[in-house]
All heavy atoms as an XYZ file, in Angstrom:
975
protein
N      -5.580    107.899     65.160
C      -6.494    107.103     65.950
C      -7.283    106.188     65.019
O      -7.801    106.630     63.996
C      -7.447    108.009     66.733
C      -8.580    107.239     67.400
S      -9.782    108.269     68.257
C      -8.898    108.595     69.750
N      -7.369    104.940     65.381
C      -8.186    103.988     64.632
C      -9.610    104.101     65.154
O      -9.838    104.053     66.364
C      -7.664    102.555     64.822
C      -6.249    102.444     64.264
C      -8.601    101.554     64.160
C      -5.581    101.131     64.568
N     -10.554    104.274     64.268
C     -11.959    104.418     64.655
C     -12.639    103.055     64.735
O     -12.285    102.126     64.024
C     -12.714    105.271     63.630
C     -12.195    106.663     63.516
C     -12.643    107.484     64.681
N     -12.275    108.876     64.425
C     -12.323    109.792     65.336
N     -12.696    109.511     66.544
N     -11.976    111.021     65.058
N     -13.612    102.987     65.587
C     -14.429    101.784     65.672
C     -15.203    101.597     64.383
O     -15.639    102.564     63.744
C     -15.443    101.906     66.821
C     -14.881    101.442     68.124
C     -14.152    102.307     68.919
C     -15.069    100.146     68.558
C     -13.621    101.892     70.114
C     -14.545     99.711     69.753
C     -13.829    100.588     70.529
O     -13.296    100.166     71.706
N     -15.360    100.356     64.011
C     -16.273     99.981     62.937
C     -17.256     99.016     63.579
O     -16.861     98.074     64.269
C     -15.522     99.318     61.790
C     -14.507    100.278     61.185
C     -13.868     99.779     59.922
N     -13.235     98.482     60.084
C     -12.790     97.745     59.069
N     -12.908     98.186     57.832
N     -12.212     96.582     59.277
N     -18.535     99.283     63.369
C     -19.574     98.500     64.019
C     -20.232     97.538     63.039
O     -20.545     97.905     61.914
C     -20.655     99.420     64.588
C     -20.196    100.327     65.705
C     -20.285    101.705     65.573
C     -19.704     99.813     66.901
C     -19.896    102.554     66.605
C     -19.308    100.651     67.933
C     -19.408    102.012     67.780
O     -19.020    102.856     68.805
N     -20.473     96.305     63.515
C     -21.308     95.347     62.802
C     -22.548     95.135     63.647
O     -22.449     94.694     64.800
C     -20.590     94.009     62.588
C     -21.447     92.940     61.894
C     -21.732     93.325     60.442
C     -20.791     91.570     61.977
N     -23.704     95.469     63.104
C     -24.968     95.241     63.801
C     -25.427     93.826     63.517
O     -25.424     93.391     62.361
C     -26.037     96.217     63.314
C     -25.715     97.712     63.371
C     -26.900     98.519     62.874
C     -25.315     98.136     64.771
N     -25.841     93.106     64.549
C     -26.351     91.768     64.274
C     -27.709     91.883     63.595
O     -28.300     92.960     63.525
C     -26.332     90.873     65.513
C     -27.510     91.028     66.462
O     -28.538     91.625     66.104
O     -27.407     90.520     67.594
N     -28.187     90.791     63.080
C     -29.393     90.821     62.248
C     -30.647     91.225     63.006
O     -31.641     91.610     62.402
C     -29.613     89.464     61.575
C     -29.883     88.334     62.542
C     -29.849     86.986     61.861
O     -28.742     86.418     61.747
O     -30.911     86.514     61.439
N     -30.629     91.153     64.338
C     -31.809     91.497     65.132
C     -31.785     92.925     65.654
O     -32.701     93.340     66.346
C     -31.952     90.507     66.294
C     -32.186     89.107     65.791
O     -33.050     88.879     64.954
N     -31.389     88.169     66.255
N     -30.754     93.672     65.333
C     -30.683     95.080     65.731
C     -31.374     95.908     64.652
O     -31.125     95.735     63.463
C     -29.212     95.525     65.896
C     -29.112     97.028     66.096
C     -28.557     94.783     67.055
N     -32.216     96.801     65.083
C     -32.951     97.628     64.138
C     -32.012     98.438     63.245
O     -31.062     99.058     63.738
C     -33.935     98.569     64.862
O     -34.599     99.386     63.875
C     -33.236     99.482     65.845
N     -32.273     98.449     61.936
C     -31.438     99.258     61.035
C     -31.566    100.758     61.300
O     -30.740    101.540     60.846
C     -31.935     98.886     59.643
C     -33.181     98.109     59.817
C     -33.271     97.668     61.244
N     -32.560    101.149     62.063
C     -32.731    102.561     62.427
C     -31.521    103.046     63.210
O     -31.109    104.200     63.095
C     -34.041    102.759     63.229
C     -35.248    102.461     62.331
C     -34.121    104.151     63.826
C     -36.568    102.390     63.075
N     -30.894    102.143     63.983
C     -29.710    102.524     64.744
C     -28.587    102.962     63.811
O     -27.910    103.956     64.060
C     -29.249    101.356     65.637
C     -28.015    101.617     66.490
C     -28.226    102.805     67.423
C     -27.656    100.372     67.277
N     -28.413    102.241     62.730
C     -27.381    102.605     61.751
C     -27.647    103.997     61.182
O     -26.750    104.839     61.106
C     -27.346    101.581     60.626
C     -26.344    101.935     59.557
C     -26.326    100.876     58.463
N     -25.241    101.169     57.559
C     -25.370    101.268     56.256
N     -26.530    101.053     55.680
N     -24.337    101.550     55.508
N     -28.886    104.226     60.786
C     -29.246    105.527     60.220
C     -29.012    106.651     61.227
O     -28.501    107.711     60.869
C     -30.714    105.525     59.771
C     -30.990    104.512     58.675
O     -30.036    104.075     57.992
O     -32.170    104.130     58.512
N     -29.381    106.411     62.497
C     -29.237    107.442     63.527
C     -27.763    107.746     63.791
O     -27.380    108.910     63.926
C     -29.933    107.000     64.805
N     -26.923    106.721     63.858
C     -25.490    106.946     64.059
C     -24.880    107.696     62.879
O     -24.074    108.605     63.067
C     -24.765    105.616     64.263
C     -24.806    105.038     65.664
C     -24.394    103.570     65.646
C     -23.924    105.834     66.608
N     -25.275    107.315     61.675
C     -24.738    107.988     60.488
C     -25.204    109.430     60.370
O     -24.489    110.261     59.811
C     -25.084    107.226     59.215
C     -24.149    106.065     58.955
O     -24.564    105.011     58.543
N     -22.866    106.238     59.211
N     -26.370    109.756     60.893
C     -26.831    111.154     60.876
C     -25.936    112.016     61.761
O     -25.600    113.141     61.416
C     -28.285    111.259     61.350
C     -29.282    111.254     60.230
C     -30.654    111.703     60.673
N     -31.239    110.911     61.738
C     -31.839    109.743     61.582
N     -31.939    109.199     60.395
N     -32.352    109.102     62.605
N     -25.547    111.480     62.918
C     -24.699    112.240     63.840
C     -23.265    112.284     63.339
O     -22.600    113.309     63.443
C     -24.756    111.615     65.245
C     -26.114    111.906     65.841
C     -23.658    112.152     66.147
C     -26.324    111.323     67.204
N     -22.791    111.169     62.814
C     -21.406    111.083     62.347
C     -21.357    110.286     61.049
O     -21.272    109.061     61.073
C     -20.526    110.419     63.412
C     -19.072    110.438     63.063
C     -18.553    111.851     62.818
O     -18.573    112.669     63.749
O     -18.137    112.120     61.681
N     -21.430    110.964     59.910
C     -21.456    110.278     58.619
C     -20.227    109.414     58.334
O     -20.289    108.512     57.510
C     -21.553    111.420     57.604
C     -22.079    112.584     58.363
C     -21.597    112.411     59.765
N     -19.114    109.661     59.026
C     -17.909    108.870     58.791
C     -17.921    107.522     59.512
O     -17.018    106.715     59.321
C     -16.679    109.663     59.217
C     -16.424    110.875     58.353
C     -15.179    111.616     58.787
O     -14.270    110.982     59.343
O     -15.133    112.830     58.570
N     -18.922    107.279     60.334
C     -19.003    106.018     61.060
C     -19.229    104.876     60.080
O     -20.109    104.944     59.232
C     -20.167    106.041     62.076
O     -20.081    107.207     62.866
C     -20.133    104.821     62.973
N     -18.427    103.823     60.201
C     -18.607    102.621     59.390
C     -19.496    101.671     60.169
O     -19.129    101.214     61.257
C     -17.254    101.945     59.093
O     -16.438    102.879     58.385
C     -17.435    100.686     58.270
N     -20.681    101.410     59.636
C     -21.644    100.531     60.291
C     -22.212     99.589     59.240
O     -22.885    100.030     58.297
C     -22.801    101.324     60.926
C     -22.270    102.431     61.824
C     -23.714    100.380     61.716
C     -23.306    103.450     62.198
N     -21.919     98.324     59.397
C     -22.464     97.309     58.509
C     -23.426     96.451     59.306
O     -23.439     96.498     60.532
C     -21.346     96.464     57.915
C     -20.426     97.209     56.985
C     -20.518     98.508     56.598
C     -19.266     96.687     56.346
N     -19.489     98.827     55.743
C     -18.702     97.726     55.576
C     -18.642     95.455     56.346
C     -17.558     97.552     54.808
C     -17.494     95.284     55.588
C     -16.969     96.319     54.819
N     -24.216     95.664     58.599
C     -25.232     94.839     59.257
C     -25.166     93.421     58.726
O     -25.015     93.210     57.513
C     -26.608     95.441     58.989
C     -27.710     94.833     59.810
C     -28.939     95.749     59.796
N     -29.926     95.269     60.709
C     -30.923     94.471     60.377
N     -31.072     94.087     59.133
N     -31.776     94.052     61.284
N     -25.265     92.466     59.654
C     -25.322     91.062     59.244
C     -26.431     90.922     58.208
O     -27.515     91.480     58.352
C     -25.586     90.149     60.469
C     -25.901     88.725     60.038
C     -24.392     90.167     61.407
N     -26.124     90.201     57.146
C     -27.094     90.007     56.070
C     -26.841     90.879     54.862
O     -27.410     90.647     53.804
N     -26.001     91.885     55.003
C     -25.662     92.744     53.871
C     -24.497     92.146     53.100
O     -23.763     91.310     53.628
C     -25.317     94.153     54.352
C     -26.513     94.930     54.805
N     -26.448     96.245     55.167
C     -27.808     94.587     54.953
C     -27.643     96.670     55.515
N     -28.485     95.676     55.404
N     -24.297     92.562     51.863
C     -23.185     92.024     51.062
C     -21.829     92.229     51.751
O     -21.574     93.273     52.339
C     -23.257     92.834     49.762
C     -24.677     93.303     49.682
C     -25.105     93.527     51.106
N     -21.004     91.206     51.710
C     -19.662     91.294     52.248
C     -19.518     90.968     53.723
O     -18.420     91.000     54.260
N     -20.624     90.691     54.389
C     -20.594     90.335     55.807
C     -21.313     89.000     55.988
O     -21.950     88.507     55.052
C     -21.238     91.431     56.689
C     -20.515     92.754     56.532
C     -22.701     91.605     56.370
N     -21.230     88.397     57.177
C     -21.950     87.139     57.370
C     -23.436     87.286     57.049
O     -24.031     88.344     57.275
C     -21.734     86.836     58.853
C     -20.444     87.519     59.187
C     -20.466     88.783     58.358
N     -24.000     86.225     56.524
C     -25.420     86.275     56.157
C     -26.301     86.021     57.370
O     -25.830     85.542     58.410
C     -25.716     85.266     55.045
C     -25.406     83.845     55.384
C     -25.563     82.928     54.182
O     -25.084     83.266     53.088
O     -26.159     81.861     54.369
N     -27.565     86.378     57.257
C     -28.527     86.126     58.330
C     -28.501     84.652     58.695
O     -28.387     83.791     57.828
C     -29.943     86.524     57.902
C     -30.114     88.023     57.808
O     -29.387     88.791     58.434
N     -31.081     88.462     57.032
N     -28.597     84.366     59.973
C     -28.597     82.992     60.442
C     -27.210     82.432     60.713
O     -27.078     81.291     61.150
N     -26.171     83.218     60.481
C     -24.804     82.767     60.746
C     -24.638     82.553     62.250
O     -25.040     83.409     63.043
C     -23.778     83.810     60.249
O     -23.929     83.969     58.844
C     -22.358     83.391     60.570
N     -24.042     81.436     62.672
C     -23.838     81.204     64.107
C     -22.969     82.293     64.735
O     -22.034     82.811     64.110
C     -23.125     79.849     64.152
C     -23.461     79.185     62.858
C     -23.610     80.303     61.856
N     -23.270     82.618     65.987
C     -22.549     83.688     66.683
C     -21.033     83.496     66.724
O     -20.302     84.470     66.538
C     -23.109     83.874     68.092
C     -24.481     84.487     68.072
O     -24.783     85.323     67.234
N     -25.327     84.080     68.993
N     -20.518     82.284     66.963
C     -19.056     82.152     66.950
C     -18.431     82.520     65.606
O     -17.328     83.073     65.558
C     -18.832     80.667     67.284
C     -20.042     80.280     68.084
C     -21.171     81.056     67.444
N     -19.133     82.262     64.522
C     -18.623     82.622     63.190
C     -18.648     84.135     63.023
O     -17.725     84.726     62.443
C     -19.436     81.909     62.081
C     -19.010     82.362     60.698
C     -19.310     80.389     62.224
N     -19.664     84.776     63.557
C     -19.739     86.238     63.493
C     -18.599     86.859     64.306
O     -17.952     87.803     63.860
C     -21.117     86.751     63.969
C     -22.187     86.350     62.943
C     -21.108     88.267     64.181
C     -23.601     86.655     63.359
N     -18.325     86.298     65.488
C     -17.195     86.807     66.283
C     -15.883     86.660     65.529
O     -15.054     87.574     65.533
C     -17.101     86.054     67.613
C     -18.077     86.444     68.700
C     -17.885     85.555     69.924
C     -17.916     87.896     69.076
N     -15.695     85.526     64.892
C     -14.476     85.286     64.106
C     -14.362     86.319     62.986
O     -13.307     86.898     62.759
C     -14.504     83.878     63.530
C     -13.284     83.514     62.738
C     -12.066     83.253     63.604
O     -12.224     82.775     64.740
O     -10.951     83.546     63.136
N     -15.468     86.567     62.277
C     -15.470     87.548     61.193
C     -15.103     88.930     61.742
O     -14.265     89.634     61.168
C     -16.830     87.578     60.496
C     -16.847     88.481     59.309
C     -16.576     88.144     58.022
C     -17.121     89.890     59.304
N     -16.657     89.264     57.214
C     -16.992     90.339     57.979
C     -17.458     90.811     60.292
C     -17.193     91.670     57.615
C     -17.656     92.139     59.935
C     -17.516     92.553     58.611
N     -15.731     89.328     62.864
C     -15.450     90.639     63.449
C     -13.974     90.764     63.828
O     -13.351     91.794     63.566
C     -16.327     90.875     64.672
S     -18.054     91.246     64.294
N     -13.422     89.721     64.436
C     -12.010     89.756     64.834
C     -11.105     89.882     63.615
O     -10.153     90.669     63.621
C     -11.664     88.503     65.627
N     -11.415     89.150     62.571
C     -10.581     89.182     61.362
C     -10.704     90.491     60.597
O      -9.753     90.934     59.955
C     -10.927     88.014     60.437
C     -10.511     86.685     61.020
O      -9.628     86.601     61.858
N     -11.167     85.622     60.575
N     -11.861     91.109     60.658
C     -12.116     92.316     59.867
C     -11.999     93.609     60.663
O     -12.127     94.696     60.096
C     -13.518     92.241     59.233
C     -13.734     91.041     58.336
C     -12.758     91.005     57.182
O     -12.457     92.026     56.574
N     -12.247     89.820     56.877
N     -11.795     93.523     61.974
C     -11.646     94.723     62.788
C     -12.946     95.456     63.060
O     -12.968     96.687     63.113
N     -14.024     94.710     63.246
C     -15.324     95.299     63.559
C     -15.713     94.969     64.988
O     -15.381     93.886     65.492
C     -16.413     94.753     62.623
C     -16.510     95.468     61.323
C     -15.561     95.255     60.332
C     -17.533     96.359     61.064
C     -15.635     95.911     59.117
C     -17.619     97.028     59.848
C     -16.665     96.802     58.871
N     -16.418     95.862     65.632
C     -17.007     95.612     66.939
C     -18.461     95.226     66.718
O     -19.147     95.824     65.893
C     -16.934     96.859     67.818
O     -15.580     97.166     68.059
N     -18.917     94.247     67.466
C     -20.272     93.735     67.293
C     -21.247     94.470     68.188
O     -20.999     94.653     69.381
C     -20.301     92.233     67.609
C     -21.648     91.535     67.470
C     -22.149     91.580     66.025
C     -21.538     90.101     67.965
N     -22.369     94.887     67.621
C     -23.470     95.480     68.375
C     -24.613     94.481     68.274
O     -25.046     94.121     67.176
C     -23.890     96.851     67.793
C     -25.071     97.422     68.564
C     -22.716     97.817     67.808
N     -25.086     94.014     69.423
C     -26.048     92.913     69.443
C     -27.108     93.105     70.516
O     -26.916     93.875     71.462
C     -25.297     91.571     69.675
O     -26.230     90.490     69.624
C     -24.578     91.556     71.009
N     -28.195     92.376     70.365
C     -29.238     92.285     71.387
C     -29.070     91.018     72.221
O     -29.812     90.788     73.155
C     -30.629     92.238     70.739
C     -31.006     93.534     70.084
O     -30.745     94.598     70.620
N     -31.614     93.459     68.923
N     -28.125     90.179     71.864
C     -27.986     88.844     72.441
C     -27.329     88.900     73.816
O     -26.120     88.793     73.947
C     -27.171     87.959     71.489
C     -27.123     86.527     71.936
O     -27.326     86.215     73.098
N     -26.837     85.649     70.999
N     -28.150     89.044     74.833
C     -27.667     89.127     76.209
C     -27.427     87.749     76.815
O     -26.709     87.617     77.788
C     -28.689     89.865     77.082
C     -29.025     91.249     76.592
C     -30.075     91.906     77.460
N     -29.522     92.471     78.674
C     -28.803     93.565     78.730
N     -28.533     94.231     77.634
N     -28.361     94.021     79.871
N     -28.071     86.736     76.262
C     -28.026     85.411     76.886
C     -26.789     84.613     76.492
O     -26.047     84.147     77.352
C     -29.289     84.628     76.546
C     -30.524     85.200     77.192
C     -31.745     84.382     76.894
C     -32.962     85.016     77.555
N     -34.179     84.301     77.235
N     -26.566     84.414     75.210
C     -25.492     83.504     74.816
C     -24.202     84.198     74.369
O     -23.140     83.576     74.398
C     -25.966     82.561     73.708
O     -26.262     83.274     72.529
N     -24.261     85.467     74.017
C     -23.054     86.113     73.502
C     -21.919     86.169     74.528
O     -20.761     85.932     74.169
C     -23.368     87.509     72.965
C     -22.243     88.100     72.158
S     -21.643     87.045     70.804
C     -22.933     87.278     69.613
N     -22.184     86.448     75.819
C     -21.065     86.420     76.775
C     -20.359     85.057     76.822
O     -19.137     84.996     76.905
C     -21.727     86.768     78.116
C     -22.899     87.621     77.724
C     -23.407     86.977     76.451
N     -21.106     83.975     76.717
C     -20.507     82.645     76.693
C     -19.695     82.407     75.436
O     -18.597     81.828     75.493
N     -20.205     82.849     74.302
C     -19.451     82.726     73.052
C     -18.137     83.507     73.142
O     -17.103     83.050     72.661
C     -20.265     83.227     71.865
C     -21.466     82.401     71.555
N     -21.415     81.046     71.337
C     -22.772     82.750     71.427
C     -22.638     80.590     71.087
N     -23.468     81.604     71.140
N     -18.197     84.670     73.764
C     -16.993     85.479     73.915
C     -15.966     84.759     74.802
O     -14.783     84.708     74.466
C     -17.332     86.850     74.489
C     -16.139     87.769     74.750
C     -15.396     88.081     73.456
C     -16.606     89.048     75.416
N     -16.424     84.198     75.916
C     -15.494     83.466     76.797
C     -14.826     82.317     76.047
O     -13.619     82.096     76.175
C     -16.234     82.940     78.030
C     -16.472     83.997     79.093
C     -16.993     83.400     80.384
N     -18.265     82.715     80.236
C     -19.459     83.300     80.271
N     -19.533     84.612     80.456
N     -20.559     82.616     80.134
N     -15.606     81.577     75.262
C     -15.056     80.463     74.487
C     -14.034     80.966     73.459
O     -12.992     80.348     73.258
C     -16.179     79.701     73.785
C     -17.082     78.951     74.734
C     -18.337     78.410     74.073
O     -18.481     78.525     72.837
O     -19.187     77.884     74.810
N     -14.330     82.066     72.824
C     -13.437     82.652     71.822
C     -12.097     83.026     72.447
O     -11.035     82.726     71.921
C     -14.130     83.879     71.208
C     -13.488     84.419     69.971
C     -13.739     83.853     68.741
C     -12.637     85.511     70.043
C     -13.151     84.363     67.582
C     -12.050     86.028     68.899
C     -12.307     85.445     67.668
N     -12.164     83.680     73.616
C     -10.948     84.097     74.313
C     -10.178     82.871     74.812
O      -8.949     82.844     74.773
C     -11.302     85.059     75.472
C     -11.870     86.363     74.904
C     -10.082     85.342     76.341
C     -12.517     87.257     75.943
N     -10.899     81.842     75.269
C     -10.243     80.617     75.754
C      -9.427     79.937     74.656
O      -8.475     79.209     74.942
C     -11.290     79.653     76.313
N      -9.778     80.190     73.395
C      -9.023     79.644     72.270
C      -7.746     80.452     71.998
O      -7.015     80.155     71.059
C      -9.890     79.617     71.011
C     -11.090     78.681     71.041
C     -11.975     78.905     69.814
C     -10.626     77.231     71.117
N      -7.511     81.457     72.824
C      -6.316     82.285     72.651
C      -6.495     83.419     71.667
O      -5.528     84.056     71.259
N      -7.724     83.687     71.296
C      -8.014     84.750     70.330
C      -8.253     86.070     71.036
O      -8.691     86.112     72.173
C      -9.272     84.387     69.519
C      -9.207     83.105     68.724
C      -8.182     83.141     67.599
N      -8.189     84.365     66.830
C      -8.980     84.619     65.787
N      -9.827     83.715     65.351
N      -8.917     85.767     65.157
N      -7.981     87.155     70.345
C      -8.342     88.486     70.817
C      -9.676     88.820     70.182
O      -9.802     88.849     68.958
C      -7.286     89.527     70.408
O      -6.046     89.157     71.014
C      -7.687     90.912     70.868
N     -10.642     89.028     71.030
C     -12.004     89.268     70.549
C     -12.254     90.745     70.344
O     -11.700     91.584     71.054
C     -13.012     88.711     71.551
N     -13.092     91.058     69.386
C     -13.481     92.460     69.198
C     -14.373     92.890     70.361
O     -14.823     92.067     71.147
C     -14.287     92.406     67.902
C     -14.883     91.032     67.907
C     -13.828     90.148     68.523
N     -14.587     94.174     70.453
C     -15.540     94.669     71.443
C     -16.937     94.169     71.082
O     -17.302     94.118     69.903
C     -15.528     96.188     71.471
N     -17.679     93.808     72.091
C     -19.079     93.430     71.898
C     -19.902     94.394     72.738
O     -19.687     94.508     73.943
C     -19.348     91.980     72.332
C     -18.528     91.025     71.473
C     -20.834     91.668     72.248
C     -18.635     89.588     71.904
N     -20.810     95.078     72.078
C     -21.702     96.005     72.763
C     -23.102     95.401     72.745
O     -23.690     95.197     71.680
C     -21.688     97.376     72.080
C     -20.338     98.023     72.129
C     -19.504     98.000     71.019
C     -19.886     98.630     73.292
C     -18.243     98.581     71.061
C     -18.617     99.208     73.336
C     -17.803     99.186     72.224
N     -23.616     95.098     73.938
C     -24.939     94.498     74.067
C     -25.922     95.605     74.388
O     -25.768     96.337     75.380
C     -24.960     93.414     75.165
C     -26.355     92.818     75.298
C     -23.944     92.321     74.853
N     -26.917     95.724     73.541
C     -27.899     96.795     73.692
C     -28.815     96.545     74.879
O     -29.115     95.412     75.225
C     -28.734     96.917     72.417
C     -27.943     97.240     71.155
C     -28.884     97.289     69.958
C     -27.180     98.541     71.301
N     -29.250     97.627     75.476
C     -30.212     97.578     76.559
C     -31.588     97.809     75.949
O     -31.823     98.868     75.347
C     -29.880     98.670     77.584
C     -30.796     98.652     78.774
O     -31.953     98.284     78.692
N     -30.264     99.082     79.910
N     -32.508     96.858     76.096
C     -33.822     97.024     75.458
C     -34.629     98.196     76.002
O     -35.596     98.635     75.384
C     -34.523     95.693     75.734
C     -33.820     95.107     76.903
C     -32.405     95.609     76.842
N     -34.228     98.730     77.153
C     -34.951     99.875     77.724
C     -34.478    101.207     77.167
O     -35.088    102.235     77.409
C     -34.832     99.862     79.241
C     -35.605     98.682     79.854
C     -35.460     98.668     81.331
N     -34.168     98.041     81.604
C     -33.649     97.896     82.798
N     -34.263     98.357     83.849
N     -32.483     97.299     82.951
N     -33.363    101.205     76.429
C     -32.860    102.443     75.857
C     -33.542    102.752     74.529
O     -33.801    101.850     73.735
C     -31.355    102.365     75.616
C     -30.441    102.268     76.834
C     -28.994    102.163     76.392
C     -30.628    103.444     77.759
N     -33.777    104.002     74.279
C     -34.278    104.411     72.976
C     -33.115    104.375     71.986
O     -31.949    104.288     72.380
C     -34.832    105.845     73.022
O     -33.751    106.739     73.298
C     -35.936    105.992     74.064
N     -33.423    104.488     70.719
C     -32.370    104.559     69.711
C     -31.477    105.765     69.990
O     -30.252    105.676     69.934
C     -32.957    104.614     68.284
C     -31.890    104.952     67.265
C     -33.632    103.287     67.938
N     -32.066    106.886     70.336
C     -31.282    108.087     70.634
C     -30.346    107.891     71.813
O     -29.196    108.346     71.790
N     -30.819    107.238     72.868
C     -29.968    106.973     74.025
C     -28.830    106.024     73.662
O     -27.693    106.200     74.108
C     -30.800    106.399     75.171
C     -31.739    107.409     75.792
C     -32.747    106.797     76.729
O     -33.135    105.617     76.548
O     -33.174    107.504     77.663
N     -29.123    105.033     72.839
C     -28.087    104.097     72.400
C     -27.035    104.830     71.574
O     -25.837    104.626     71.753
C     -28.718    102.942     71.599
O     -29.654    102.259     72.439
C     -27.664    101.969     71.113
N     -27.486    105.689     70.691
C     -26.555    106.487     69.884
C     -25.693    107.353     70.801
O     -24.486    107.477     70.584
C     -27.314    107.353     68.855
C     -26.426    108.427     68.251
C     -27.896    106.463     67.768
N     -26.287    107.924     71.848
C     -25.519    108.783     72.748
C     -24.465    107.998     73.526
O     -23.536    108.587     74.074
C     -26.433    109.553     73.711
O     -26.976    108.693     74.685
N     -24.559    106.676     73.562
C     -23.523    105.849     74.180
C     -22.503    105.360     73.159
O     -21.313    105.314     73.434
C     -24.150    104.664     74.901
C     -24.902    105.094     76.143
C     -24.990    104.016     77.186
O     -24.259    103.015     77.095
O     -25.798    104.194     78.106
N     -22.960    104.974     71.975
C     -22.043    104.432     70.967
C     -21.204    105.516     70.278
O     -20.058    105.281     69.936
C     -22.809    103.625     69.921
C     -23.360    102.281     70.384
C     -24.226    101.656     69.293
C     -22.238    101.331     70.787
N     -21.777    106.685     70.068
C     -21.044    107.730     69.353
C     -19.782    108.168     70.093
O     -18.714    108.264     69.479
C     -21.938    108.932     69.034
C     -21.179    109.994     68.307
N     -20.706    111.114     68.951
C     -20.758    110.083     67.020
C     -20.044    111.859     68.088
N     -20.056    111.260     66.910
N     -19.835    108.440     71.401
C     -18.593    108.838     72.086
C     -17.517    107.742     72.067
O     -16.328    108.048     72.033
C     -19.038    109.138     73.522
C     -20.487    109.399     73.429
C     -20.984    108.583     72.277
N     -17.936    106.500     72.081
C     -16.968    105.410     71.976
C     -16.273    105.502     70.626
O     -15.054    105.428     70.528
C     -17.647    104.043     72.180
C     -18.131    103.922     73.624
C     -16.706    102.896     71.804
C     -19.061    102.748     73.866
N     -17.053    105.687     69.567
C     -16.486    105.831     68.229
C     -15.531    107.033     68.177
O     -14.450    106.956     67.621
C     -17.598    106.004     67.195
C     -17.069    106.237     65.824
C     -16.718    105.286     64.907
C     -16.791    107.494     65.212
N     -16.235    105.881     63.773
C     -16.274    107.242     63.929
C     -16.929    108.818     65.623
C     -15.899    108.252     63.061
C     -16.549    109.824     64.760
C     -16.048    109.533     63.486
N     -15.952    108.143     68.792
C     -15.207    109.390     68.663
C     -13.933    109.443     69.504
O     -12.966    110.087     69.101
C     -16.117    110.568     69.042
N     -13.919    108.767     70.653
C     -12.809    108.989     71.567
C     -12.031    107.749     71.990
O     -10.895    107.875     72.436
C     -13.333    109.684     72.818
N     -12.609    106.584     71.884
C     -11.945    105.382     72.404
C     -11.119    104.688     71.328
O     -11.406    104.790     70.138
C     -12.991    104.414     72.954
N     -10.111    103.991     71.772
C      -9.324    103.127     70.894
C      -9.956    101.737     70.938
O     -10.411    101.306     72.005
C      -7.877    103.044     71.387
C      -7.119    104.345     71.290
C      -6.757    104.706     69.861
O      -6.782    103.836     68.970
O      -6.437    105.878     69.624
N      -9.980    101.028     69.828
C     -10.632     99.705     69.803
C     -10.146     98.735     70.874
O     -10.939     97.964     71.406
C     -10.332     99.201     68.397
C     -10.248    100.449     67.588
C      -9.587    101.451     68.502
N      -8.884     98.795     71.245
C      -8.375     97.861     72.245
C      -8.980     98.094     73.637
O      -8.979     97.207     74.483
C      -6.844     97.922     72.327
C      -6.306     99.214     72.884
C      -6.209     99.417     74.254
C      -5.906    100.236     72.029
C      -5.731    100.619     74.763
C      -5.422    101.426     72.524
C      -5.342    101.616     73.895
O      -4.875    102.804     74.384
N      -9.523     99.277     73.884
C     -10.054     99.594     75.206
C     -11.251     98.730     75.589
O     -11.510     98.536     76.774
C     -10.448    101.070     75.282
C      -9.269    102.014     75.202
C      -9.680    103.455     75.273
O     -10.325    103.843     76.269
O      -9.364    104.203     74.324
N     -11.976     98.239     74.628
C     -13.183     97.467     74.905
C     -13.079     96.016     74.445
O     -14.016     95.252     74.596
C     -14.400     98.121     74.241
C     -14.807     99.426     74.888
C     -14.283    100.632     74.452
C     -15.704     99.443     75.945
C     -14.647    101.833     75.050
C     -16.082    100.631     76.546
C     -15.552    101.820     76.092
O     -15.923    103.005     76.686
N     -11.951     95.621     73.878
C     -11.846     94.257     73.345
C     -11.827     93.238     74.481
O     -11.512     93.549     75.620
C     -10.617     94.111     72.456
C      -9.297     94.146     73.173
C      -8.122     94.158     72.214
O      -8.290     94.431     71.026
N      -6.955     93.879     72.717
N     -12.186     92.005     74.139
C     -12.251     90.880     75.077
C     -13.250     91.110     76.202
O     -13.131     90.536     77.273
C     -10.886     90.552     75.660
C      -9.964     89.928     74.641
O     -10.402     89.407     73.634
N      -8.670     90.000     74.894
N     -14.245     91.979     75.966
C     -15.256     92.279     76.977
C     -16.635     92.322     76.327
O     -16.777     92.752     75.192
C     -15.014     93.648     77.616
C     -13.735     93.780     78.360
C     -13.585     95.198     78.865
C     -12.178     95.429     79.365
N     -11.881     96.844     79.521
N     -17.615     91.891     77.116
C     -18.993     92.138     76.739
C     -19.365     93.439     77.434
O     -19.333     93.523     78.651
C     -19.917     90.995     77.208
O     -19.445     89.762     76.657
C     -21.347     91.232     76.757
N     -19.664     94.451     76.670
C     -19.958     95.785     77.181
C     -21.452     96.030     77.096
O     -22.004     96.135     75.996
C     -19.200     96.829     76.356
C     -17.717     96.529     76.329
O     -17.006     96.831     77.256
N     -17.250     95.905     75.242
N     -22.105     96.096     78.254
C     -23.545     96.284     78.279
C     -23.862     97.776     78.280
O     -23.291     98.535     79.072
C     -24.153     95.613     79.518
C     -24.066     94.120     79.472
C     -22.972     93.455     80.012
C     -25.074     93.382     78.877
C     -22.876     92.076     79.958
C     -24.980     91.995     78.810
C     -23.898     91.338     79.358
N     -24.740     98.186     77.380
C     -25.149     99.587     77.325
C     -25.966     99.891     78.570
O     -26.832     99.109     78.953
C     -25.999     99.853     76.078
C     -25.289     99.585     74.766
S     -24.074    100.828     74.272
C     -22.562    100.109     74.889
N     -25.693    101.017     79.216
C     -26.384    101.374     80.447
C     -27.534    102.325     80.138
O     -27.710    102.766     79.009
C     -25.399    102.008     81.420
O     -24.900    103.214     80.867
N     -28.250    102.637     81.162
C     -29.341    103.617     81.012
C     -28.751    104.999     81.191
O     -28.071    105.284     82.168
C     -30.473    103.367     82.024
C     -31.118    102.022     81.724
C     -31.485    104.490     82.012
C     -32.230    101.640     82.662
N     -28.998    105.858     80.226
C     -28.494    107.231     80.279
C     -29.350    108.023     81.233
O     -30.582    108.000     81.170
C     -28.524    107.855     78.855
C     -28.083    109.297     78.920
C     -27.673    107.053     77.907
N     -28.695    108.736     82.132
C     -29.442    109.527     83.126
C     -29.945    110.813     82.524
O     -29.414    111.345     81.620
C     -28.536    109.842     84.309
C-alpha cells in the first residue's frame, strides 16, 4: 500500500504536523517554506503542480480559491493530488482523527482530483 504524504500549506499550524507524527511517526508531513518544498508565498497552482509531481496531498485552509485552482489543474488534463481543506471549527485533535485514518487505510487515488473538506467529528 502506498501511504499518503501530506504537504501543509504555509497557513496551516505546524502543531498539526507534530500531532500527526505523535500518533503515527511514519507519516511523511512536510510544510510549505521548509527546505525542498515550495517556499512561502508560492502561488497555489505551482504548489498543486509540485504536489502532483512529488506525490504529496495538500492540506490547506484555503476554502475560497483552492477548489477553482483544482478545477483549472484538472482541465489541463492533469491528475491532481488529494486536497484536504481544513475546517476552522475543528480542533487539531479532531483534524488528526480525520487525517490519520486516511493515511492508514486509503489509497492515494481514492481522493485525487477532489477537494475534500474536513467535516465535524461527532
